[in-house]
C-alpha positions as CSV (number, residue, x, y, z in Angstrom):
1,X,54.0,43.5,37.2
2,X,55.5,42.1,40.3
3,X,57.8,44.4,42.3
4,X,61.5,44.0,41.6
5,X,63.6,43.0,44.5
6,X,64.9,46.5,46.1
7,X,68.5,47.3,45.7
8,X,70.5,50.4,46.4
9,X,72.5,50.1,43.9
10,X,70.2,51.6,41.1
11,X,69.9,55.0,43.3
12,X,69.8,58.1,40.8
13,X,71.7,60.9,42.0
14,X,69.7,63.8,41.9
15,X,72.1,66.4,43.4
16,X,70.1,69.1,44.4
17,X,70.5,66.7,47.7
18,X,73.0,66.3,50.5
19,X,75.2,64.1,51.3
20,X,73.9,60.9,53.2
21,X,75.5,61.9,56.2
22,X,74.4,65.5,56.5
23,X,70.6,64.0,55.7
24,X,71.2,61.5,58.3
25,X,72.3,64.3,60.7
26,X,69.3,66.0,60.1
27,X,67.1,63.5,60.6
28,X,68.7,63.5,64.1
29,X,68.5,67.0,64.5
30,X,64.5,66.7,63.6
31,X,64.0,64.0,66.7
32,X,65.3,66.0,69.1
33,X,63.5,69.0,68.1
34,X,60.5,67.1,68.5
35,X,61.1,65.6,71.3
36,X,62.1,69.0,73.3
37,X,59.2,70.3,72.1
38,X,57.2,67.6,73.8
39,X,56.4,65.7,70.6
40,X,55.7,67.1,67.4
41,X,51.5,66.9,65.9
42,X,50.8,63.9,63.9
43,X,50.8,65.5,60.3
44,X,48.1,66.4,58.3
45,X,48.2,63.8,56.0
46,X,50.6,61.1,55.0
47,X,49.2,61.1,50.9
48,X,49.9,64.0,49.1
49,X,49.7,65.6,45.7
50,X,53.1,67.1,44.7
51,X,53.8,69.5,41.4
52,X,57.1,70.7,40.3
53,X,57.1,74.3,42.0
54,X,56.8,71.8,45.5
55,X,58.8,69.0,45.3
56,X,62.0,69.9,46.9
57,X,60.3,71.0,50.1
58,X,57.6,68.5,50.0
59,X,60.2,65.4,48.7
60,X,63.7,66.4,48.8
61,X,63.7,68.1,52.2
62,X,61.3,65.5,53.7
63,X,62.9,62.9,52.6
64,X,65.7,63.5,55.3
65,X,63.1,62.3,57.9
66,X,61.1,59.8,56.4
67,X,61.3,57.3,53.2
68,X,59.0,59.3,50.6
69,X,57.3,57.1,47.6
70,X,56.7,58.7,44.2
71,X,53.8,57.5,42.6
72,X,53.4,58.8,38.9
73,X,50.2,58.4,37.3
74,X,48.0,60.2,35.1
75,X,44.0,60.5,34.7
76,X,43.9,58.2,31.7
77,X,45.7,55.6,33.2
78,X,44.0,52.3,33.7
79,X,46.6,50.9,35.7
80,X,47.3,53.7,38.0
81,X,43.6,53.1,39.0
82,X,44.1,50.1,40.3
83,X,48.1,50.7,41.7
84,X,47.0,54.0,42.9
85,X,44.4,53.1,46.1
86,X,46.1,50.1,46.8
87,X,49.4,52.3,47.2
88,X,47.3,55.0,49.6
89,X,45.9,52.0,51.9
90,X,49.4,50.7,52.7
91,X,50.6,53.8,53.2
92,X,48.4,54.6,55.8
93,X,48.8,50.8,57.1
94,X,52.4,52.0,57.7
95,X,51.5,54.7,59.9
96,X,54.2,57.3,59.0
97,X,56.9,55.0,58.3
98,X,56.6,56.3,54.6
99,X,55.3,58.9,52.9
100,X,53.0,58.8,49.6
101,X,53.6,61.6,47.0
102,X,51.6,61.4,43.9
103,X,52.5,63.1,40.6
104,X,50.6,63.6,37.8
105,X,52.6,63.1,35.0
106,X,50.5,65.3,32.6
107,X,50.9,68.0,34.9
108,X,54.8,67.9,35.9
109,X,55.9,66.8,32.6
110,X,59.7,68.1,33.7
111,X,59.8,65.5,36.7
112,X,58.7,63.1,34.5
113,X,61.5,63.5,32.4
114,X,64.1,64.0,35.2
115,X,63.1,60.5,36.8
116,X,63.2,59.0,33.3
117,X,59.6,57.6,33.1
118,X,58.8,55.7,30.1
119,X,55.8,54.3,31.1
120,X,53.1,54.4,33.9
121,X,52.5,53.9,36.7
122,X,55.5,54.1,37.7
123,X,56.7,54.1,42.0
124,X,60.1,55.6,43.0
125,X,61.7,56.2,46.0
126,X,63.7,59.1,48.1
127,X,66.0,58.5,50.9
128,X,68.0,61.2,52.0
129,X,67.5,62.9,48.6
130,X,68.5,60.0,46.5
131,X,66.1,58.3,44.6
132,X,65.7,54.6,43.3
133,X,62.8,53.0,41.4
134,X,60.9,50.5,43.0
135,X,58.3,48.9,40.5
136,X,56.5,49.8,37.3
137,X,52.6,48.6,36.7
138,X,50.4,47.4,39.0
139,X,50.7,45.7,41.8
140,X,49.0,44.3,44.5
141,X,49.0,45.2,48.6
142,X,50.9,42.2,49.6
143,X,53.6,42.9,46.7
144,X,53.6,46.5,48.0
145,X,53.9,45.6,51.9
146,X,57.4,43.9,50.6
147,X,59.1,46.5,49.2
148,X,57.8,49.2,51.5
149,X,59.3,46.6,54.3
150,X,62.6,46.6,52.2
151,X,62.3,50.5,51.9
152,X,62.0,51.0,55.8
153,X,65.0,48.9,56.5
154,X,67.0,50.7,54.0
155,X,66.3,54.0,55.1
156,X,66.6,52.9,58.8
157,X,69.9,50.7,58.6
158,X,71.8,53.1,55.6
159,X,70.5,56.7,56.9
160,X,69.5,56.4,60.3
161,X,65.5,57.3,59.1
162,X,62.8,56.1,60.7
163,X,59.6,58.2,60.0
164,X,57.7,60.8,61.3
165,X,56.7,60.9,65.4
166,X,53.0,60.8,66.4
167,X,51.1,58.9,63.8
168,X,48.6,56.4,65.0
169,X,48.5,53.1,63.4
170,X,44.9,53.9,62.1
171,X,43.9,57.3,61.1
172,X,40.1,58.2,61.6
173,X,37.9,58.3,58.7
174,X,35.4,60.9,58.5
175,X,31.7,59.1,58.8
176,X,30.6,58.6,55.2
177,X,27.2,58.1,53.9
178,X,25.4,55.1,53.4
179,X,26.2,53.5,50.3
180,X,24.4,51.2,47.9
181,X,24.6,47.3,48.5
182,X,27.8,46.1,46.7
183,X,27.4,42.9,45.1
184,X,29.5,40.6,46.8
185,X,31.1,38.5,43.8
186,X,32.1,41.8,41.9
187,X,33.6,43.0,45.5
188,X,35.1,39.7,45.9
189,X,36.6,39.9,42.4
190,X,38.3,43.4,43.0
191,X,39.9,41.8,46.3
192,X,41.5,39.0,44.5
193,X,42.5,41.8,41.7
194,X,44.3,44.3,44.5
195,X,46.1,41.1,46.3
196,X,47.5,40.2,43.0
197,X,45.5,36.9,42.7
198,X,44.9,37.7,38.8
199,X,43.5,33.9,38.9
200,X,41.5,34.4,40.8
201,X,40.1,37.8,40.0
202,X,39.5,36.9,36.2
203,X,37.6,33.7,37.0
204,X,35.2,36.2,40.1
205,X,35.2,38.7,37.0
206,X,33.4,35.8,34.3
207,X,31.1,34.7,37.6
208,X,29.7,38.2,36.9
209,X,29.2,38.4,33.7
210,X,27.8,34.9,33.6
211,X,24.7,36.7,35.7
212,X,25.2,40.1,34.1
213,X,26.7,40.2,30.6
214,X,26.5,43.8,30.1
215,X,28.4,44.8,34.2
216,X,30.5,47.4,32.9
217,X,32.6,47.2,36.0
218,X,33.0,43.4,35.5
219,X,34.1,44.0,31.6
220,X,36.6,46.3,32.6
221,X,38.3,44.8,35.8
222,X,38.3,41.3,33.8
223,X,40.4,42.7,31.0
224,X,42.5,44.4,33.2
225,X,43.2,41.3,35.1
226,X,44.1,39.2,32.1
227,X,46.3,42.3,30.8
228,X,48.2,42.0,34.1
229,X,48.4,38.3,33.9
230,X,50.1,38.1,30.1
231,X,52.3,40.6,30.9
232,X,53.3,39.4,34.1
233,X,56.3,37.1,33.8
234,X,57.3,38.6,30.5
235,X,61.0,40.3,29.7
236,X,60.5,43.5,28.2
237,X,63.3,43.9,26.5
238,X,63.4,40.2,24.7
239,X,60.0,40.9,23.7
240,X,60.6,43.9,22.0
241,X,63.5,42.8,20.0
242,X,61.8,39.7,19.3
243,X,58.7,41.3,17.8
244,X,61.6,44.1,15.8
245,X,63.0,41.0,14.4
246,X,59.7,39.6,13.2
247,X,57.2,42.4,12.2
248,X,54.6,39.5,10.9
249,X,54.5,37.3,14.0
250,X,51.4,38.3,15.3
251,X,51.9,36.5,18.4
252,X,54.9,38.3,19.1
253,X,53.6,41.6,18.5
254,X,50.3,41.0,20.6
255,X,52.8,41.1,23.6
256,X,54.4,43.9,22.6
257,X,50.8,45.6,22.3
258,X,50.1,44.7,25.8
259,X,53.5,45.5,27.5
260,X,52.3,49.1,25.6
261,X,49.3,49.0,27.4
262,X,50.3,48.1,30.9
263,X,52.5,50.8,31.1
264,X,50.6,53.5,30.0
265,X,51.0,53.5,26.5
266,X,47.7,53.1,24.8
267,X,48.6,55.2,22.0
268,X,51.1,52.8,21.0
269,X,49.2,49.5,21.7
270,X,46.0,50.7,19.7
271,X,48.7,51.7,16.7
272,X,50.7,48.3,16.6
273,X,47.7,46.0,16.7
274,X,45.8,48.2,13.6
275,X,48.8,47.8,11.9
276,X,48.9,44.2,12.6
277,X,45.3,44.0,11.8
278,X,46.2,45.3,8.6
279,X,49.1,43.4,7.6
280,X,48.0,39.6,8.6
281,X,44.9,37.5,7.2
282,X,42.8,34.7,7.9
283,X,43.0,33.7,11.8
284,X,45.8,35.7,12.5
285,X,44.2,39.0,11.8
286,X,40.7,37.9,13.5
287,X,43.2,37.1,16.8
288,X,44.6,40.7,16.6
289,X,41.4,42.3,16.0
290,X,40.1,40.8,19.4
291,X,43.2,41.4,20.7
292,X,42.4,45.3,20.4
293,X,38.7,45.1,21.7
294,X,40.0,43.5,24.9
295,X,42.3,46.2,25.2
296,X,39.4,48.7,24.5
297,X,37.9,47.5,27.0
298,X,40.3,48.3,29.4
299,X,40.1,51.9,28.5
300,X,36.7,52.3,28.1
301,X,34.4,53.0,25.0
302,X,34.3,56.8,25.3
303,X,37.9,57.5,25.8
304,X,38.5,59.6,22.6
305,X,42.1,56.9,21.8
306,X,39.6,54.3,21.6
307,X,37.1,56.5,19.2
308,X,40.2,57.0,17.0
309,X,41.3,53.6,17.3
310,X,38.0,52.4,16.4
311,X,38.1,54.8,13.4
312,X,41.5,53.4,12.2
313,X,40.3,49.7,12.5
314,X,37.7,50.7,10.8
315,X,39.2,51.8,7.6
316,X,41.8,49.0,7.7
317,X,39.1,46.2,7.7
318,X,36.4,47.7,5.5
């Protein structure tokens, strides 16, 4: 999905934080201490895992010195596996002007509820103790950069927060073990997907599958790219209302199922499509069945939710 244009009008008051003026003063004091001490050492990492116990220290307190971007994710969430690496790459590019906090929603339900998370991946920012939503769903590197640029600008102009000091532009990575040669066509498909070029990604994955019909990575990538392409321009509220008004409209039900899947509501998407198959017939029924099989590819055949949905589909069909 395209990130929304950032606006401070949607700020969520976290109550536990200080006023913006006090946060600005703290940031100035931190910079003064750093200067007096000859400069603080570069932080150990710009990407951190955060839980409920460490949220105040790792996110709220640090947001007085640097904008903290929060990535709400889960291990089972396939769109998260596309978005999280992109967020990490771009965060390192910004060399201390933003900090990325990763929160596993399965292990931190209280934080998920506090932020009102309805689906993942979901990305928020905290500046001077105040939280604002950035976007929900997958996004490419360039889209993330545009959002981060706005975030950095708001942090500096409104709160006087300029980020961490002493972070090198490019952190040195430890030498990695030699990797097996990568399929250049598959690599091109992944690069297109990361950049938000969904049409290019779809075509590249199809090119791989033309030569390697059983390539699992290409199948998953193609299913993901096609899913993101279908939901990219949808108005979620309108789509859900249309589906509620016309429960037998197969096209409307497919659109909602896609939105659920892209938002991490996997079981809701599967249940809706199984029900759609059950109450439809002919070509429409086949259309719903095929869409369900496509979404199975996004998650993977071994996932227990896919196994359960396949059994439910079989009961409906036979």
